N, C-alpha and C positions, 0 to 999 in steps of 0.2 A: 592633603586633609586642607582646609580653605584657611587663607591667613584670616589673622584675628589682631586687631587692636584694642588697646583698654585704653580708656581716657581716666585717668586720677593714675594716683600712685601712694595714696594712702591705706587707711586701714580694710575700708570694703573692695577698693582695688586689689592689694593681696591677697586679698578670700578669694575672691573671683578667680584671680588666676590659678590659687590653688584645688579650685573646681574645675581651672581646665584641664588642667593637668589626669585630676581623677576622671572626668572624662575621657580621656584621651588612653587611662590606661586600662578601658573597657574597649575602647572601641575608636583607632585612631580617627579626631577630627578634625582638630582647630592648627594649625601652624601659631602658636603664639609668640605678634613678631615683638611686641613690647608693650611698656605703657606709655603714652602721652599725658604731659601736664605740665598745667601751664606757671608753673613755677620753677622759675630759671635755672634755680640754684640744685635741681635734681637733676638737669639734661645734661646726659652724658653717664649718671651716675645707675648701677644695677641695687633692685630692690628683690630679693629672695630669688636672686637668680634671671631676673625677670630685665632685661635692659629698659631705661628709661631714653625714648629716641628725641621727644620734645614738645612741642607745646600743644594744645587739642586741634588747632587749624591745619597741624599735618595730614588729620584724618582725612580733609577734601583733597589732597597731594597722593591718597593709597587708596582708589576707586576699586584698586582689586581688591581689597580687606574689608570684610564686617567689622562692626564696632560694637562695643559696648559701653556704656559711661557708667563709671564707678564713682560717683564720686557725695559728698553731703552726711551730715551729722545731724543732731538734736539741736544744734547750733546756729547753722542753716542747710537745709533739708528741701530746697528748692532750687540748688546749684544745679542737679542731674537736669531740668526741665528750659532755667537759664544756658547750657549748654548746645541743649539737642535743640533749643530754637535758635541759634546761635550756628549751629553748623550748619540745618537746615537741609537736610539729609533726606531721602526717601525712606518709607520704613523698610526696605527692602535690604538697605544696608546694614539694617543691625540684626545682631547675633540674638536668640533668644537663649541663654543657658541653665542646663538644670544638673544639679550636680546627682551623680546616680545613686546617690545614698540618701534621695528624693524620694517618697512616697506622691504621686501624682495619677487618680486614679481614673480612665479611658475619658470621664465625662467632663472632665475639667479644661480651662482652654488658658495659654500664657502668651501674653502679648510680647510684638516684639521688644528688644533690649533690654528686658525683665532677666532676672536673676535667681535663680532660687538656691539655696545652698545645702546643705547636709542635716540630715535627719527633719526636715520639712515635711507637713503630709497634707492634702491638700484631698479632702476624701468624696465627696459628688459633689457635681455640675459647680463647681467653683471657676469664677473667673479674675482673671488678673490683667490687667490692664499692661500698657508698654511704660518700660523702664521703670517699672517697680524692681524693689530691693526685698526681695523677702530673706531674713537670717536663720542661722541655724535652729534649729529644734519651734520653728511658727509652725501654730497647728490651725489651716483654715477648715472648718467643717462645712457640711452643704451649702450649697447655695449662696455663698458668701460671694460680693464682687469688691474687688481692689480696685480704682480706680487709677490712672495713669501717674505715674511721677512716686505714689505712696511709696512708702518705706515701714514696714513691719519688723521692727527688732526684736535680736535673738529672744524667743520663748515666750513670745505674745501668741496668744491662743482667744481668736473668735469662734464663740458660739453661730449656730446656722441664722441665714439669711443676716448676716452682718451686711453690711453697706459702708466701704471706707473711701470717703471721697478724694478726691484728685488731689496729687500734694501731702496729702496729708500724712504723719510720722506715729506709730503707734508703738510707744517707747518698751522697752525688754523687760518680760515675764506680765505685760499688762495682760489682764481677763475683759474680755467685753461680751455682754450677756448678749443673745438670741434677736435679732433683728432689729437693733437696733442702726442707728448714722453718725456717722463720724464725720466733719463737712471738711470739705475743702481746705487745705492747708491747715487746720486744727494739729495739735499737738497734745499727744496722751504722756502723761508723765511713765515713768517706770516704775512697775510694780503695781499700777493703778487697777481696782475695778470697780468698770464702767459701767453702770446699773441707769442712763438715759442717754436720750441724745445728744451730741455733743457740739454745738454749733459751727460753722466755718470761721477760720482766721481767730479760734480761740485755743487756748491750752490751758488742760483740765491734769489732775494729778490728786493722787488719794486714794482712800478704801473708806467709804466708796469715792472715787472721783468727782469735786469740784473744781467750780471756775477757780483759776488762779490771777487770768490776764487775757488780753488779747497780744493773739500773734504778730510781731511784725514782721513774720519770714516774706521773702518779696522774690518771686519768679520774674517778676518784669512787666508779667501780666495779671499776675492772680485771677485767671479766670478758672 
């Protein structure tokens, strides 16, 4: 089995670890070595049966291991981009993890470092970029394109032909009408209904979704 390190030890990282176990239950694939977390208080602890081995920089020391970065939340949804940039590892060092309970059609593509959790559906010709978080029960329909570092929170549903920009965050239970664009590093609030394009670096929420304020999230470059 291939050695694997998960960067982060919070909720998303723990969910990813459970997805790794589910993959291994079907076909032994990954040797989960442990979590890497930059909070020194977690070092040496065990989280859900998985040890926290040290900080994220240790990924550079284990060149035999594949990596997946599992950090970020609605308060700071650019952390994955910052960590990946800091590590500077080539794409082939990153694992792509798909829970066996997800439905991914053969015409879809998922980039390195991305995680697709249980009960996700990718219907036809969906493109998911690198280091994307696709949480449980997300539905991506035909021709959706999800940019690198984006987060699709649990239960989000995108109609056909939607483009989600780099680093954007689509909140839990949000609905997005067909052919719309969610701009880079925009945030869509949970339960929102998106009926028009959302510009980059803006926060929208509500039914229908409306502009709330500018986003201050920073990936170090905001490209």
